[in-house]
N, C-alpha and C positions, 0 to 999 in steps of 0.2 A: 513448052510445058510451063505451065504455073501451075506452082504447088502457094494456097494459101492457107497458113495456120495462123491459128486463133482462138481468143481467151483471156478467161483469168485463172486457168487454170495452166499454171509457165509451169510446172514439174512436168506434169504430162505432155504439154505442147513440146518441152524441152526435150524430150526422152524420145520422142518419134521423132524432131529433127536432128537428134544429135544418130540416133540408126541412119535415117537418110545420109547423112553426110560419108558416114563409116563404111557404107554401102558404096557411095560414089568413089570412094579412094581407093577402097580398096577392089571394086569391079571397072573402076574406069581410068582412076587416076592415083594409082601406084604414087608416082613421083611428085605429086604437091605443088603440081602448075597448074592446075585449071577449076580449084576449087576457093571463092573469092568471099568473103565475107564481110558485110557493114552495117556501122549501127547509124543508124541515122540520124542521131542525134548528138554522135562524138566524131565525126567525121569533114575532113574536108577533101577527102576526094570527090571526083567526077561518079557522082552516081552511077549518070544516065551511060556514059561509056564506060564502062565498068558491066553494067546493064546488055549495053549489045555489043562489044568485045565478042571476039571467033576465038573459037578453041585455038589452045596452042598442041598442035600436033596430036590431036584426040580427037573423036567423033563426037565430044562431048562438052558442056561447061557449066556449073554450078555454079552460080551468083545465089547468095543468101540475103537478103535485105531483111534488117531489122526495124523495129520503131521505126516503121516510116510514118504512118498517119498518124503518130502522136508528134513529129518531130515540128521545124519550121521550112522543111523541104516542099513548098506549095508547087514549084517550079517543076520537079521535080516528078512528086503530085501528078498533077496538069498534064505534061508528057507521058509519062507510063499511062492515065486513063487513056489519054488520045488511039497511044500506038496499040492498046488493048482492046481498043474499038476497028481499028483500023489495021487491024490483023497483021503487023507490017513487026513483031518482037524476030529474032534470029527463032528459028527452029532449030537450032545444035546447042542450044541457051536455056538450063533446066533453071528459071527461076524460083525458088523460096521465098516468098515473104510471112514475116514471122510479125506477128503484133499480141501483145500480153493485153488489149484493150478488145471493148467487145461496143463501143459508141462512139464514136471519134468527137470530133470536137466541133471542127471549121467544119464550112459548106464541102469545100475540095476531095477534105478527108473524105469524107461523109461521100461522095458520089464515086471517090475510086472504090473506099468500101464496099459497097454495094455491087459496084461491077466484080469486083473479086468475088464475094458471093454466094454470084453462077456460077465460077470456074470449076470445072467439071471434078479440081482435085482441092480441093475446098475442105477442110474439116475441122469446126469447132470444139477445142476444147475448157465446155462450161463446167463448173463447180461442180463435182461430185458429195452427195450428202446421204444420210442414214444407211442404210442397206449397202448401196455399190461403193462406199467407204473402205468397208468388211472387207466386199467382197475384192477391192482392189489391193485389200491389204496381205489378202489369201495368197493371193495370184504373180503380188511383187516378195511375196516370201518364198513363195514355191520357185520365181523365176532363177534368186538368188541359191537356192537348193539345201534351202529348210522345209519347216513344215508347221504350222501354226494351228494352235487349236481354236475354237468356232468363238467359243467364249474369251478368248485371249484376246481371238482378233476383234470379238465386236466393242472389247473392252480400252484396246487401244486404239480403235476411231471412236470413240464416245469422250474419250481422257484430250483426245488432239486435236476432234472435228475433221476436217479438210483441209489444215495446215499441212498438202503432198511432200513439201520440202524434210518437214518437222519428223514428219513421219518414216519418208525416207528413210532418215541419219537412224531414226530411232529401231529401222525393221533392219540394216546394215547390221548396227549393236546388237538385238536380240537374235540374230542367224550368227555370231561368230558366238555370242556368249551361248546358244545350246545344242552348240557343234555336235552332227551327231544323236540328236532325241529332237523331238517334238516341243515348240515353246508352248509354257503353259500360262496358266494367268496367274500364278506367283512369281514371273521372270517378268512379263510388262507392270509387276507390280513395283521391281524392283528398277524399272528404268525412267520409272512417268511419276507425275504425282497426281494423283488423281483429282479431277473435279468435281465435286455434289451439286446432281441433278437434282434439285429442289422439285422441281417438277415432277419427277418418277416417282421419288417417294411419296410427294404429296397423291397424284394417282396413283401410286400401290394404295396408301390408305387410302383415301376415296374406292376403288375398289372390295378391297377386307371392308370397308364401310358399307356397302351396300348402297353406297352415292350413286347411282349409278348414272343420271344425268348429268353430276361434276362430271364424272370420268368420263361421258363422251365427251364433254365441252373441251375435259384440259386435252381429250386425242387429238380431237380435230383442232388443237392451236401448232401441237405439232409433229400435224401436217403441214399444217398453216408455213411455217419458218424450215419446210421443207425434208424434213425424216417422215422418211415414208411408213407406212404399216409393218411391217417386214422389222425397221430398224426399233421402232416402237416395241413390237410386238419383242422381238431378244433384251431388250435393257428392260422388260419390266418381266421376262422369265428370269431374268439376272438380277433381278429385285430379290423375288417369291424362294430363288434356290440361295441367298445371302441367309436371309431374313429364315430361313430353316433350317442352316448349320448354326446359326447362332441360339432360336430358336431351344433346338433338342442341346448343345450346349448348356443353357440357362436352364436348362430344366434339369440337367446330369450334375448343376451347382458347378458349373465352371465359370472364371471369373474373365467377364467378358471385355473389361478395361484392359486384359492383360497385353502388352506391344508386344507381346513374345505369341500371342494367338493370332493376330493379325499379320505377321511373318511365315505363322504356322499354315491359312487360310488362304494364302496370296492376298487380302483384300486390305486396302489401308485402312490405317487407323480411321481418319475423318469418318469415311464410307458407318464402320462399325458404328462409331460417335454418334452418327444419324441414323443409325438403324434402333437402336437401342429400343426408342419411345415404342415403335412399330412390336419388334419382341417382345414387349413386356405389355404388352395391350392384348395381344394375338393368343391362341390358344398352337400347337403344338397340329392337335388333328385342325385349325381350320385353316393355315399353313398349307396339310398336305391337301387336305380339298383341293382349292385352287390351285396349287402349282400337279394336280392329276388334273386338272381341267384344261390346265396350258399344257399339259405334254398333248394331251388328244387335238386342243387347236392343231398346236406343230401337226402333229399324225395327220391330221385330217389334209393339211394346208399339202403337204409329200405329193399325196395320195389323189394331188386335183381335185377335193372335194368343195371347193371352192377359195373364193381369192384372203387373200390376205387378212385384208380389213375387213370385210364379208364376218369372214368368221371371227375375230375379234369382235365385232361388236355384239352377235352374238353368245362369245362370251361372257361380256361383260350384260347383255343382256340375264342371263343363265343364272349369274354371279347374285343380280340382286334380289332372286326369288330365294 
């Protein structure tokens, strides 16, 4: 059996690899005699000999071969490709090939890559973007025995992007910090440094100013860089909620420059500073109207009335009236 794991998202592929290795240890190799792991970039071991060796006092043997396609092990690449084509690999060996790349550079590596991609047990770990990262964050928190608010997960994904290694570490910290309760936006603010996305501020500004053509163009640019409609919508909603909170406080005479205010709201001071021009430019009624329209879009999406992108387009059209 050949299992081929590859892709730029090395955190998720490593996570999957470790689960398979652990399952093999528990179910087939409790003594640790039939599991071999080889890094082809840093080994002097005879790789093909390891792949072809029979199990020791067991039915199956697992061999994990890492970084073969990016290594200089050309002979091994050629030999392995030939044996796959001729179906001469031992049936009692589970061969897992793990790669962090998606496009090998050499012709030999490319040929092996293409052949491995045709195997039954091939999994591509592409980088997640937008709302997929949010979903992954929420699933990982649950896997660790915690819960997280949707807006907190969205903010965490927005701040850290698709750096899954960094996100995994932050999730561990947040689950421990908020033990026994739901992780909130304020919790996320304590563990992250907010990245101010000028595009989101500009997009919200264009919507409020009824510059529909500009808003459409900016949303299409978000799609182009890999953020889907769900993610764009979530970020727009989040920004309007922040504006509503700040405008309400502004109307009541609160000091929006206060560092204590940022802590109380769970909003980074940089975000408050960036939002102030918008807060003072539009009335509370303007912001409430748009926010209510966004809630309608969210309701319609969940009811299956239309796709997220279509309903977002309709929202922009209505906002221009």
